[in-house]
C-alpha positions as CSV (number, residue, x, y, z in Angstrom):
1,M,198.2,86.5,99.1
2,N,194.4,87.1,99.4
3,R,192.7,90.3,98.3
4,A,192.1,91.5,101.9
5,A,195.8,91.0,102.8
6,E,196.9,92.7,99.6
7,D,194.7,95.7,100.2
8,T,196.1,96.0,103.8
9,R,199.7,95.8,102.5
10,K,199.1,98.5,99.9
11,G,197.3,100.8,102.3
12,R,194.0,100.5,100.6
13,P,190.7,100.1,102.5
14,E,189.8,96.4,102.9
15,K,187.1,95.3,100.4
16,V,183.7,94.8,102.1
17,W,181.6,92.4,100.1
18,R,177.8,92.9,100.0
19,F,175.7,90.0,98.8
20,G,172.0,89.1,99.1
21,L,169.0,87.0,98.2
22,T,165.6,88.0,96.9
23,G,162.5,85.9,96.5
24,W,159.3,85.2,98.4
25,P,159.0,83.9,101.1
26,L,162.6,83.8,102.5
27,G,162.0,82.8,106.1
28,H,163.3,79.3,105.4
29,S,166.6,80.4,103.7
30,L,170.0,79.0,104.8
31,S,171.8,81.2,102.3
32,P,173.0,83.8,104.8
33,T,174.7,81.0,106.8
34,L,176.3,79.5,103.7
35,H,177.8,82.8,102.5
36,Q,178.8,84.1,105.9
37,T,180.6,80.8,106.5
38,A,182.4,81.2,103.2
39,L,183.4,84.8,103.9
40,Q,184.7,84.0,107.4
41,A,186.6,80.9,106.2
42,L,188.4,83.0,103.6
43,A,189.0,85.9,106.0
44,L,186.9,88.2,103.8
45,T,184.8,91.0,105.3
46,G,181.2,91.3,104.2
47,D,177.6,90.2,104.7
48,Y,174.7,88.5,103.0
49,K,171.2,89.9,103.5
50,L,167.7,88.7,102.7
51,F,165.5,90.9,100.5
52,P,162.0,89.4,100.6
53,I,159.6,90.9,98.0
54,P,155.9,90.3,98.3
55,P,154.2,89.7,94.9
56,E,152.4,93.1,95.0
57,R,155.7,95.0,95.1
58,V,157.8,92.8,92.7
59,E,158.4,95.4,89.9
60,Q,159.3,98.2,92.2
61,E,161.6,96.2,94.4
62,L,163.4,94.3,91.6
63,S,164.1,97.6,90.0
64,T,165.5,98.9,93.3
65,L,167.8,95.9,93.7
66,S,169.1,96.2,90.2
67,T,170.0,99.8,90.9
68,C,171.8,98.8,94.0
69,L,173.9,96.4,91.9
70,R,174.6,99.0,89.3
71,D,175.6,101.6,91.9
72,E,177.9,99.0,93.6
73,I,175.9,99.0,96.8
74,L,175.6,95.3,96.2
75,D,178.3,93.1,94.7
76,G,176.1,90.1,93.9
77,L,172.5,88.9,94.2
78,N,170.9,85.5,94.3
79,V,167.3,85.1,93.1
80,T,164.9,82.3,94.2
81,I,161.3,81.4,93.8
82,P,159.2,82.9,92.3
83,Y,161.4,85.6,90.6
84,K,164.0,83.6,88.6
85,Q,162.3,84.6,85.3
86,A,160.9,88.0,86.4
87,I,164.4,89.4,87.1
88,I,165.5,89.0,83.5
89,P,164.2,92.3,82.1
90,Y,166.2,94.2,84.6
91,L,169.5,92.7,83.4
92,D,171.9,93.6,80.5
93,A,173.1,90.2,79.6
94,L,172.7,86.5,80.3
95,T,175.3,83.8,80.4
96,E,174.9,80.9,78.0
97,A,173.5,78.7,80.8
98,A,171.0,81.3,81.9
99,R,169.9,82.0,78.3
100,A,169.5,78.3,77.6
101,V,167.1,77.7,80.5
102,G,165.5,81.2,80.6
103,A,166.0,81.6,84.3
104,V,168.4,83.4,86.5
105,N,169.5,82.7,90.1
106,T,172.8,84.6,90.3
107,I,173.6,88.2,89.2
108,H,177.0,89.7,89.0
109,R,178.4,93.0,87.7
110,E,180.8,92.8,84.7
111,D,182.2,95.9,83.0
112,G,179.4,98.0,84.4
113,R,176.7,95.6,83.1
114,L,174.4,93.3,85.1
115,V,174.9,89.7,84.0
116,G,172.4,86.9,84.9
117,D,173.7,83.4,85.5
118,N,172.2,80.1,86.5
119,T,174.2,78.0,89.1
120,D,171.2,75.7,89.6
121,I,172.4,73.9,86.5
122,G,175.8,73.1,88.0
123,G,174.2,72.4,91.4
124,F,171.7,69.8,90.0
125,S,174.3,68.3,87.6
126,G,176.5,67.5,90.6
127,E,173.6,65.9,92.5
128,L,172.6,63.8,89.4
129,G,176.2,62.6,89.3
130,R,175.9,61.5,93.0
131,M,172.8,59.4,92.1
132,E,174.4,57.7,89.1
133,T,174.7,54.4,90.9
134,F,170.9,54.1,91.2
135,F,170.6,54.1,87.4
136,N,173.6,52.1,86.2
137,D,171.5,49.3,84.7
138,K,169.1,51.6,82.8
139,T,169.6,51.9,79.1
140,V,166.7,54.3,78.8
141,R,166.3,56.6,81.8
142,K,163.0,58.3,82.5
143,A,162.4,61.3,84.7
144,L,159.3,63.0,86.0
145,V,159.8,66.6,87.0
146,L,157.0,68.2,89.1
147,G,156.6,71.9,88.5
148,A,157.4,74.2,85.6
149,G,159.1,77.2,87.2
150,G,162.6,78.5,87.1
151,A,164.0,75.6,89.2
152,A,162.4,73.1,87.0
153,R,163.9,74.6,83.9
154,A,167.4,74.0,85.2
155,V,166.6,70.4,86.1
156,V,165.0,69.6,82.8
157,Y,167.9,71.1,80.9
158,V,170.4,69.0,82.8
159,L,168.4,65.8,82.4
160,L,167.9,66.3,78.6
161,K,171.6,67.0,78.1
162,A,172.4,63.8,79.9
163,G,170.1,61.8,77.6
164,W,167.1,61.3,79.9
165,D,163.5,61.1,78.6
166,V,161.8,63.8,80.6
167,T,158.2,64.4,81.4
168,V,157.2,67.7,83.1
169,A,154.0,67.7,85.1
170,A,152.3,71.0,86.2
171,R,148.9,72.1,87.3
172,R,148.3,73.4,83.8
173,W,149.4,71.5,80.7
174,E,150.4,74.8,79.0
175,Q,152.8,75.5,81.8
176,A,154.5,72.2,81.4
177,A,154.6,72.4,77.6
178,A,156.2,75.8,77.7
179,L,159.5,74.1,78.9
180,A,159.9,72.6,75.5
181,D,161.7,75.9,74.5
182,I,164.8,74.9,76.5
183,I,165.5,71.6,74.8
184,P,169.3,71.6,74.3
185,I,170.7,71.3,70.8
186,H,171.8,67.8,70.0
187,C,170.2,66.4,73.2
188,A,169.7,62.6,73.2
189,G,166.6,62.7,75.5
190,S,163.0,63.3,74.7
191,F,160.5,65.8,76.3
192,S,156.8,65.6,77.0
193,A,154.3,67.5,79.1
194,A,151.6,66.3,81.5
195,L,149.1,67.4,84.0
196,L,150.1,67.1,87.7
197,D,147.1,65.0,88.7
198,E,146.0,61.4,89.1
199,S,147.1,60.6,85.5
200,I,150.7,60.3,86.5
201,A,149.9,57.0,88.2
202,A,150.3,55.4,84.8
203,M,153.9,56.6,84.5
204,S,157.0,54.5,85.5
205,P,159.8,57.0,86.0
206,D,163.2,56.1,87.3
207,L,163.6,59.5,88.9
208,I,161.0,61.9,90.3
209,V,162.2,65.5,90.9
210,N,160.1,67.9,93.0
211,A,160.8,71.4,91.6
212,T,157.8,73.0,93.4
213,P,157.7,74.7,96.8
214,A,155.1,72.3,98.1
215,G,156.3,70.9,101.4
216,M,158.7,73.8,102.1
217,W,158.8,75.3,105.6
218,P,156.4,76.4,107.1
219,Q,153.9,74.4,105.0
220,V,155.7,71.2,105.9
221,N,152.7,68.9,105.6
222,A,152.0,69.8,102.0
223,T,153.1,67.6,99.1
224,P,153.0,68.1,95.3
225,W,152.1,64.4,94.8
226,P,148.4,63.8,94.0
227,A,146.4,62.3,96.9
228,G,145.6,58.6,96.4
229,V,148.4,58.0,94.0
230,S,151.2,55.7,95.0
231,I,154.8,56.7,94.3
232,P,156.4,54.1,91.9
233,R,158.2,51.7,94.1
234,N,161.5,51.7,92.2
235,A,161.6,55.4,91.5
236,V,164.3,57.6,93.2
237,V,162.8,60.8,94.6
238,Y,164.9,64.0,94.6
239,D,163.2,66.8,96.4
240,M,164.9,70.2,95.8
241,I,163.5,71.4,99.1
242,Y,166.1,71.5,101.9
243,N,164.0,72.9,104.8
244,P,162.8,70.6,106.2
245,T,165.5,68.1,105.5
246,E,162.9,65.3,105.1
247,T,159.6,66.3,103.3
248,C,156.3,64.4,103.2
249,L,157.2,63.4,99.6
250,M,160.5,62.0,100.7
251,R,158.9,60.0,103.5
252,A,156.5,58.4,101.0
253,S,159.4,57.0,98.9
254,A,161.7,54.1,99.6
255,R,164.7,55.9,98.0
256,A,164.8,59.7,98.4
257,R,167.3,62.6,98.6
258,G,166.7,66.2,99.8
259,G,168.0,69.4,98.3
260,L,170.7,70.4,100.8
261,G,173.5,69.2,98.6
262,M,172.2,71.1,95.6
263,L,171.8,74.2,97.8
264,V,175.4,74.1,98.8
265,K,176.7,73.5,95.3
266,Q,174.8,76.3,93.7
267,A,175.7,78.7,96.5
268,A,179.4,77.8,96.2
269,L,179.3,78.5,92.4
270,S,177.6,81.9,93.1
271,F,180.2,82.8,95.6
272,E,183.0,81.9,93.2
273,I,181.5,84.0,90.5
274,W,181.3,87.0,92.8
275,T,184.7,86.8,94.5
276,G,186.9,84.8,92.2
277,R,187.8,82.6,95.2
278,A,187.3,78.9,95.6
279,A,184.4,78.4,98.0
280,P,185.0,76.2,101.2
281,R,182.2,73.8,100.3
282,A,182.8,71.3,103.1
283,K,182.6,74.1,105.7
284,M,179.5,75.5,104.1
285,L,177.8,72.2,104.2
286,L,178.8,71.6,107.9
287,A,177.5,75.0,108.9
288,V,174.0,74.5,107.4
289,E,173.8,70.9,108.7
290,Q,174.5,72.2,112.2
291,Q,172.0,75.0,111.8
292,M,169.3,72.5,110.7
293,A,170.1,70.2,113.5
294,G,169.9,73.0,116.0
295,A,166.5,74.1,114.6
296,M,165.1,70.6,114.9
297,E,166.4,70.3,118.5
298,S,164.7,73.6,119.4
299,A,161.4,72.5,117.8
300,R,161.2,69.4,120.1
């Protein structure tokens, strides 16, 4: 018997779940569709709202949202670019995963405390497993990660744990080098930092991961890749962006994947942390695929 049915049987008011997402900007987000689909599929009552925070109001608004969580006005909160690290001072504890990467994308309440977690790790790990066939013949696997923010930290952590040699490229070398603090204990891979400029032309990565917002709606013509530099022919490109479904970076590569699969996986993991229920992943994926298809049709 599910929780809603049990509440009804015992005469208690049905639980109303309140979830949300904060970040900036949020106009591209598919998260409300994902979580509303999950709630409906499991016959749970609730909603999922967007809480966009412009940079000039970040401290005040993050404080307000953390208070809403403590006061049980919200049951769970997702955090996206650019606040996955900025949210940490407002929390009481971090899970092992969040502590390892120094970034939070999921917050839940536990024994009155606010706990930060990171489901990007599980989301990207699942996507890396799906790409395994591309790298079966590689004894040494090399990855180039573009960007050094919260999303990049999860990606780098997963790759290093899996034994990859990872280079992080950012606009400032110091930004990229700072990710060395998340190197997992006993990892088999190596870490290096680089500038995200024409110098990456000399690299020969097997995998390129875009962990920057460059190319995300509405700036769909942007790309993080330096102008005049060719993408290595044999490299697989994984763009964490999911809106649009095909970015400029993806179109420039012979083998590319977008971030929709990771979006669904990390959302499902968040939903399961909050509700204790198995998320209907197939239905969640279908819902956002239909939404994206409808948006593309309307744009024509």
